[in-house]
C-alpha positions in Angstrom: 0.7 13.7 4.1 3.3 14.0 1.4 5.7 16.6 1.1 4.8 19.5 -1.0 0.9 18.1 -1.0 -2.0 20.8 0.0 -4.7 18.4 0.6 -5.4 14.5 0.7 -5.6 12.6 -2.7 -9.2 12.0 -3.2 -9.8 8.0 -3.3 -12.6 5.9 -5.3 -12.8 2.1 -5.2 -14.7 0.1 -7.7 -15.4 -3.1 -6.4 -17.1 -3.6 -3.1 -16.3 -7.0 -2.0 -14.5 -8.2 0.9 -11.2 -7.3 0.0 -12.1 -3.8 -1.4 -14.0 -3.2 2.3 -10.5 -4.3 3.8 -8.8 -1.8 2.0 -11.5 1.1 2.4 -11.1 0.5 6.1 -7.4 0.3 6.0 -7.0 3.6 4.2 -9.0 5.2 6.9 -5.9 6.0 8.9 -3.8 7.8 5.7 -4.2 11.6 6.2 -2.8 11.7 2.6 -5.9 10.0 1.5 -9.3 11.1 1.6 -12.0 8.2 0.8 -14.8 9.6 -1.5 -16.7 7.5 -3.1 -17.4 3.7 -4.0 -19.3 1.7 -7.0 -19.7 -1.6 -7.6 -21.7 -4.0 -10.4 -24.2 -4.5 -7.7 -25.8 -1.3 -6.9 -26.9 -2.4 -3.3 -23.6 -3.7 -2.4 -22.2 -0.2 -3.4 -24.9 1.4 -1.4 -24.1 -0.9 1.8 -20.5 -0.3 1.4 -21.4 3.8 1.5 -23.4 3.5 4.1 -21.1 1.7 6.5 -18.4 4.1 5.7 -19.9 7.0 5.1 -19.1 7.5 1.3 -21.2 8.3 -1.6 -22.2 5.3 -3.6 -22.4 5.7 -7.4 -22.4 4.3 -10.8 -18.8 3.3 -12.4 -19.3 6.6 -14.6 -20.2 8.5 -11.6 -17.6 7.9 -10.1 -15.1 8.6 -12.8 -16.7 12.1 -13.5 -16.0 13.1 -10.0 -13.6 15.9 -9.8 -12.7 15.0 -6.2 -11.4 11.4 -7.2 -7.9 11.5 -8.0 -6.9 8.1 -7.8 -9.3 5.1 -8.5 -8.6 1.4 -7.0 -9.7 -1.4 -9.2 -10.7 -4.3 -6.8 -12.9 -6.7 -9.1 -12.3 -9.6 -10.6 -9.3 -9.8 -13.1 -11.2 -10.2 -16.2 -12.7 -7.0 -15.9 -9.4 -4.8 -15.0 -8.3 -3.8 -18.3 -11.5 -2.2 -19.3 -12.1 0.0 -16.0 -8.5 0.9 -15.6 -8.6 1.9 -19.1 -11.8 3.8 -18.7 -10.4 5.6 -15.5 -7.5 6.6 -17.1 -9.2 8.0 -19.9 -11.0 10.1 -17.5 -7.6 11.4 -16.2 -7.6 9.2 -13.1 -4.3 7.6 -11.3 -5.3 3.6 -10.8 -4.4 1.3 -8.4 -5.5 -2.1 -9.8 -5.7 -5.1 -7.7 -3.7 -8.1 -8.8 -3.5 -9.3 -11.5 -2.6 -6.0 -13.9 -4.8 -8.6 -16.6 -5.3 -12.2 -17.1 -3.5 -11.5 -20.4 -0.1 -10.2 -21.1 -1.4 -8.3 -24.2 -4.3 -6.4 -22.3 -1.8 -5.4 -19.3 0.8 -4.0 -22.1 -1.8 -2.2 -23.7 -3.0 -1.0 -20.0 0.5 0.1 -19.6 0.3 2.4 -22.7 -2.7 3.9 -21.9 -1.2 5.2 -18.7 1.7 6.7 -20.4 -0.6 7.9 -23.0 -2.6 9.6 -20.1 0.6 10.2 -18.0 -0.9 8.5 -14.9 0.3 6.0 -12.5 -0.7 2.6 -12.9 -0.2 0.4 -10.1 -0.6 -3.2 -9.3 -1.1 -3.9 -5.5 2.1 -6.2 -4.7 2.0 -5.6 -1.3 5.0 -8.2 -0.4 7.6 -5.8 -0.7 6.4 -3.7 2.0 6.6 -6.2 4.3 9.5 -5.0 7.0 10.6 -8.9 7.2 10.5 -9.1 3.5 12.7 -5.6 3.3 14.9 -7.7 6.2 15.3 -10.5 3.8 16.5 -8.1 1.0 19.0 -6.6 2.9 20.5 -10.1 4.1 20.4 -10.7 0.2 22.0 -7.6 -1.1 24.8 -7.6 1.7 25.4 -11.3 1.2 24.9 -11.8 4.9 24.5 -15.1 4.7 26.7 -15.7 1.6 25.3 -16.2 -2.0 21.9 -17.3 -2.4 21.2 -20.7 -4.0 17.9 -22.1 -3.8 14.2 -21.1 -2.8 10.5 -21.7 -2.3 7.1 -21.2 -1.5 4.5 -23.6 -0.9 0.7 -22.3 -0.5 -1.5 -25.0 1.4 -4.6 -22.7 0.9 -8.1 -22.8 2.0 -10.7 -23.6 -0.6 -13.5 -23.0 1.5 -14.6 -19.5 0.8 -14.5 -20.3 -3.1 -17.5 -22.8 -4.2 -17.2 -24.8 -7.5 -19.1 -21.8 -9.3 -16.8 -19.2 -7.9 -15.1 -17.0 -10.7 -11.5 -17.8 -9.0 -12.0 -21.5 -10.6 -12.9 -19.8 -14.1 -9.6 -19.3 -16.1 -11.2 -17.1 -18.5 -12.2 -15.0 -15.4 -9.1 -15.3 -13.0 -6.8 -16.0 -15.4 -5.7 -19.4 -13.3 -4.1 -19.7 -9.8 -0.6 -18.7 -11.2 -2.1 -15.3 -12.8 -4.5 -15.0 -9.8 -2.5 -15.4 -7.0 1.0 -16.5 -8.2 2.1 -12.8 -9.4 2.7 -12.0 -5.6 5.5 -14.5 -5.3 7.1 -14.3 -8.8 7.6 -10.4 -7.7 8.5 -10.9 -4.3 11.3 -13.3 -5.4 12.4 -11.1 -8.2 12.8 -8.4 -5.7 14.9 -10.4 -3.7 17.0 -11.9 -6.4 16.6 -10.0 -9.9 15.0 -10.7 -13.3 13.3 -14.5 -13.3 12.1 -16.9 -15.7 10.1 -19.9 -15.6 11.5 -23.1 -16.4 9.0 -25.6 -15.9 5.6 -26.3 -14.7 2.8 -28.2 -14.1 -1.2 -28.4 -13.1 -3.3 -30.6 -11.7 -7.3 -30.8 -11.9 -9.3 -32.2 -9.0 -10.4 -35.6 -9.5 -14.1 -35.8 -10.3 -14.0 -31.9 -11.0 -13.5 -29.6 -14.1 -11.1 -27.5 -12.4 -7.5 -26.9 -11.4 -6.7 -26.6 -8.0 -3.0 -27.1 -7.9 -0.2 -25.8 -9.8 3.8 -25.9 -9.3 6.4 -24.7 -11.3 10.4 -23.8 -10.9 11.7 -20.6 -11.9 15.4 -19.5 -12.2 16.3 -16.1 -11.0 19.7 -15.5 -12.4 21.5 -18.8 -11.0 19.0 -19.7 -8.1 16.5 -22.0 -8.8 12.9 -21.5 -6.8 10.1 -23.7 -6.9 6.4 -22.7 -6.3 3.5 -24.7 -5.4 -0.2 -23.2 -4.6 -2.7 -25.8 -3.7 -6.3 -24.5 -2.9 -7.4 -27.5 -1.2 -7.6 -27.2 2.5 -10.2 -26.5 5.1 -9.9 -22.8 6.6 -8.4 -23.7 9.7 -5.7 -25.7 7.8 -4.4 -22.5 5.5 -0.9 -22.4 5.7 2.2 -21.1 3.6 5.6 -21.4 4.3 8.6 -19.5 2.0 12.4 -20.2 2.4 15.7 -19.1 1.2 18.8 -21.4 1.2 22.3 -19.5 1.5 25.7 -20.6 1.8 25.9 -20.4 5.2 22.4 -20.8 6.5 18.4 -20.3 5.8 15.7 -18.0 6.2 12.4 -19.6 6.7 9.1 -17.3 6.8 5.5 -18.6 7.6 2.2 -17.3 6.1 1.7 -15.4 2.9 1.6 -12.4 4.9 4.8 -13.1 7.3 4.8 -11.9 10.5 8.0 -13.8 11.7 11.2 -15.2 9.8 13.5 -17.8 11.3 17.1 -17.5 10.4 19.5 -20.7 11.0 23.1 -19.8 10.0 26.8 -20.2 10.9 27.8 -16.7 11.7 30.7 -14.6 13.2 29.7 -12.1 16.0 29.9 -9.2 13.6 27.6 -10.7 11.0 25.2 -11.8 13.6 25.1 -8.1 15.2 24.2 -7.1 11.5 21.0 -9.1 11.7 20.0 -8.5 15.0 19.6 -4.9 13.7 17.5 -5.6 10.5 14.4 -6.4 12.7 13.0 -7.0 16.0 13.1 -10.2 18.0 14.0 -12.3 20.9 17.6 -13.4 22.1 19.1 -15.7 19.6 19.5 -19.3 20.4 23.2 -20.3 20.3 23.4 -23.8 18.9 27.1 -24.4 18.9 30.2 -21.9 19.5 33.2 -22.5 18.0 36.7 -21.5 19.0 40.4 -21.9 17.7 40.5 -24.0 14.8 36.7 -25.2 15.1 35.7 -21.4 13.9 37.2 -22.6 10.2 34.4 -23.7 7.8 34.4 -24.6 4.0 31.5 -24.8 1.9 31.2 -24.9 -2.0 35.2 -24.9 -1.9 35.3 -21.4 0.1 37.0 -21.0 3.2 35.5 -18.7 5.7 35.5 -18.5 9.8 32.6 -18.4 12.0 31.9 -18.1 15.7 28.8 -20.1 16.3 25.1 -21.5 14.7 22.7 -19.4 15.6 18.9 -19.6 15.2 17.3 -16.0 15.0 13.7 -14.7 14.9 12.5 -11.7 13.4 9.3 -10.2 13.9 7.3 -7.6 12.4 5.9 -6.0 15.5 2.4 -6.6 14.5 0.0 -9.3 14.4 -1.4 -10.7 10.8 -4.3 -8.2 10.2 -2.4 -5.1 11.6 0.3 -5.8 9.0 -1.8 -6.3 6.1 -3.0 -2.9 6.5 0.5 -1.7 7.4 1.6 -3.1 3.7 -1.5 -1.9 2.2 -1.0 1.8 3.2 2.6 1.7 2.5 2.2 0.8 -1.0 -0.7 3.6 -1.4 1.7 6.1 0.2 4.7 5.2 -2.1 2.1 5.8 -5.2 1.2 9.1 -3.7 4.4 10.2 -3.5 4.7 10.0 -7.2 2.0 12.2 -7.6 3.8 14.9 -5.9 7.2 14.1 -7.3 7.3 12.4 -10.5 10.9 11.7 -10.1 10.0 9.3 -6.6 11.2 6.0 -7.3 8.3 3.8 -6.3 8.9 0.3 -4.9 6.2 -1.1 -6.7 5.5 0.6 -10.4 4.2 -0.4 -13.7 6.9 -2.8 -14.6 6.4 -4.7 -11.2 2.8 -5.7 -12.9 3.8 -6.5 -16.1 7.0 -8.7 -15.5 5.2 -10.6 -12.2 2.1 -11.5 -14.9 4.4 -12.3 -17.8 6.0 -15.0 -15.3 2.8 -16.3 -14.3 1.2 -16.3 -18.1 4.7 -18.8 -19.1 4.1 -20.6 -16.0 0.1 -21.4 -17.1 1.3 -21.7 -20.9 3.6 -24.3 -19.8 1.7 -26.1 -17.2 -1.2 -26.6 -19.8 1.2 -28.2 -22.2 
């Protein structure tokens, strides 16, 4: 429980789909949060969720009228986020909204203004910043342990088995499209690592014989670092896979899966830097690819001179499997928001600006892709 809080914060969930239920289960391990009630447009689904978790199932209006609900979690299709979030804010509730904040930037800005007027938190569930491996990558970037970052990419070869042709995901009016519905996670993560980003170019491809966009691609510039993003929802579930990589002056970092549990570093290092890297995250003994001595220690790249002791391959691990880690990052983001309820000066890792700026990038990529 956060310092200064005398009781757990009351939590109400709007949207009892698969992800909402996963969050309900994950939050059960938090002493600082008390799960109170659930609501859904489908009353039967809300009732089923309530019975499963021993919570009260009610209508949205009933949930928002409850004095024992302090923070409302909106886990519904993106097109509904603005209406539900603003309604919760008017009721005096803090809001955690599933990504994206909204399907349109103008709506997100109005939500932002409503939160300021209500003096309430409006956060987006952008969980990537709370992954220990992503934290380790940020430390590597900030401390320039591998030199300057030069290039990045994220490739998302995603499953579409759970997304039949009539699913709201494919309807841009409901989801905002792939960049908006899914890409915001990664626009935000690379902004955390590299600084403010701007989309330079984007493309989208329709599925042959179907009126739906299932592949998108864009290039963004984070300062002078180009990053390529590809999202394709085309794969059987058993072939769902993701990879992201950052290239530096003296090596690279590769992370696999969209909630990475392992990172691989391949780099030229001196012994001091090797020791610093090993402190950032647990992992097996590094592989020594080559040892260098004497004149062989001298290297040159980008017209810079430096000395190294070897080329090493390191594995960094989260210490959890994917589902455990997913639960951890959800709880860490929630705990970060709850800390601000107790201390308004608390600097949240994900705040209102995170949701807005990631959506602005996604919207610009969508605009450029549509031509």
